[in-house]
Every structure is written in structure tokens, then in C-alpha cells.
C-alpha positions in Angstrom: 73.1 -23.8 -32.9 69.5 -24.4 -32.7 70.1 -28.0 -34.4 72.5 -28.7 -31.5 70.5 -27.7 -29.1 67.1 -29.7 -30.7 69.2 -32.8 -31.1 70.7 -32.2 -27.1 67.5 -31.8 -25.9 66.0 -35.0 -27.3 69.1 -37.2 -25.7 68.2 -35.9 -22.8 64.7 -37.1 -22.9 65.4 -40.3 -24.2 68.7 -41.2 -22.3 67.0 -40.1 -18.8 63.8 -41.7 -19.6 65.5 -45.0 -20.2 67.5 -45.1 -17.4 64.2 -44.1 -15.3 62.0 -46.9 -16.5 64.5 -49.4 -16.4 64.5 -49.5 -20.3 67.9 -48.7 -20.4 69.2 -52.4 -21.1 66.4 -53.2 -23.9 67.3 -50.2 -25.7 70.7 -50.2 -25.6 71.6 -53.8 -25.9 74.9 -54.2 -24.2 77.2 -51.5 -22.2 79.5 -51.9 -25.0 77.5 -50.4 -27.1 77.5 -47.2 -24.7 81.7 -47.6 -25.3 81.1 -47.4 -29.1 79.0 -44.2 -28.7 81.6 -42.3 -26.8 84.5 -43.5 -29.2 81.8 -42.0 -31.9 81.7 -39.1 -30.0 85.3 -38.6 -29.6 86.1 -39.6 -33.3 83.5 -37.8 -35.1 82.8 -34.8 -32.3 86.3 -33.3 -32.6 86.1 -33.0 -36.4 82.6 -31.4 -36.2 84.0 -29.2 -33.4 86.4 -27.8 -35.9 84.1 -27.4 -38.4 81.0 -26.0 -37.0 81.6 -25.0 -33.2 78.6 -23.6 -32.6 76.5 -26.5 -33.5 78.4 -28.8 -31.7 78.7 -27.0 -28.4 75.4 -27.4 -27.3 75.1 -30.8 -28.5 78.2 -31.9 -26.5 77.2 -30.4 -23.2 73.7 -31.6 -23.4 75.0 -35.0 -24.4 76.9 -35.1 -21.4 74.4 -33.7 -18.7 71.8 -36.6 -20.2 74.9 -39.0 -19.7 75.5 -38.1 -15.7 71.8 -38.2 -15.4 71.4 -41.4 -16.6 74.1 -42.7 -15.1 73.2 -41.4 -11.7 69.8 -43.1 -12.6 71.2 -46.7 -13.1 73.6 -46.5 -10.3 70.4 -46.2 -7.8 68.5 -48.7 -10.1 68.9 -51.9 -11.2 71.4 -51.5 -14.1 74.3 -50.5 -12.4 76.7 -52.3 -15.4 75.9 -49.1 -17.6 77.0 -46.3 -15.2 80.5 -46.4 -16.0 79.8 -46.4 -19.5 77.3 -43.5 -19.3 80.1 -41.6 -17.3 83.0 -42.0 -20.2 80.3 -40.9 -22.4 79.5 -38.0 -20.2 83.4 -36.6 -20.2 83.4 -37.6 -24.2 80.9 -35.1 -24.3 82.9 -32.4 -22.2 86.0 -33.0 -23.9 83.8 -32.1 -27.1 82.2 -29.4 -25.7 85.6 -27.7 -24.5 87.1 -28.4 -27.6 84.2 -26.5 -29.6 84.3 -23.7 -27.0 88.1 -23.6 -27.8 87.4 -23.6 -31.3 84.6 -20.8 -31.8 86.9 -18.5 -30.0 89.4 -18.8 -33.1 87.0 -18.4 -35.6 87.2 -15.2 -37.1 84.9 -12.8 -37.6 84.4 -10.8 -41.0 85.4 -6.8 -40.4 82.4 -4.8 -40.6 84.4 -1.8 -40.9 85.3 0.0 -43.9 
């Protein structure tokens, strides 16, 4: 859980600071790279949500929050081409986070009574 929170917090800091300062186009290079990140988030996030739901959940939801905030900043700035790929990344984060919540509830807990 701590690992997912730290990684998600790092993504929030990076994406939002890049979008706020106008460095998103310099760091990401192309909006298609964000679409590739969306595919990776779904392609690797869903299996990871099955294996490690407690670590993936905060990472996915914090990534979704970061992408949504960065999308709002790009719309109000001069980087409108990155808005839709960032919204798709936010949607992928919500889907993976929701899946990890659903799968985390199905995980069997060990019995503590004798």
C-alpha cells in the first residue's frame, strides 16, 4: 500500500508540475505517448490488480487524479493536444483502481479463530 501511494504521489507531482509549467510537450514529446501509457496502464494494471490489489489501488487512483488535474491545466494553457490523452489516462486509472477495489474485496482473509 505504501509503495502504491508513494508512486502515485510522484506521478501527481510530475504530471501536474509539467502541465503547469508548460513542460509537458518537452517531457512527453507526443500525445500518442500518453495513449501508449493508457494502454500500458490497462494492460499491466488489470493483471497487477488481481495479484496486488492493495498496492495497485492507491497508485491507480492517484494516477487518475494526476491525469485529470494535468488535463485541466493543459486545457487552460497552450498544450490542448494533450488534454484528451490525459483524460483517457485518468479513465484508465479509475478502471484499474475500481478493479483493484473489487478484487481486493474478494481476497480471502486467513482465519484467526481456532
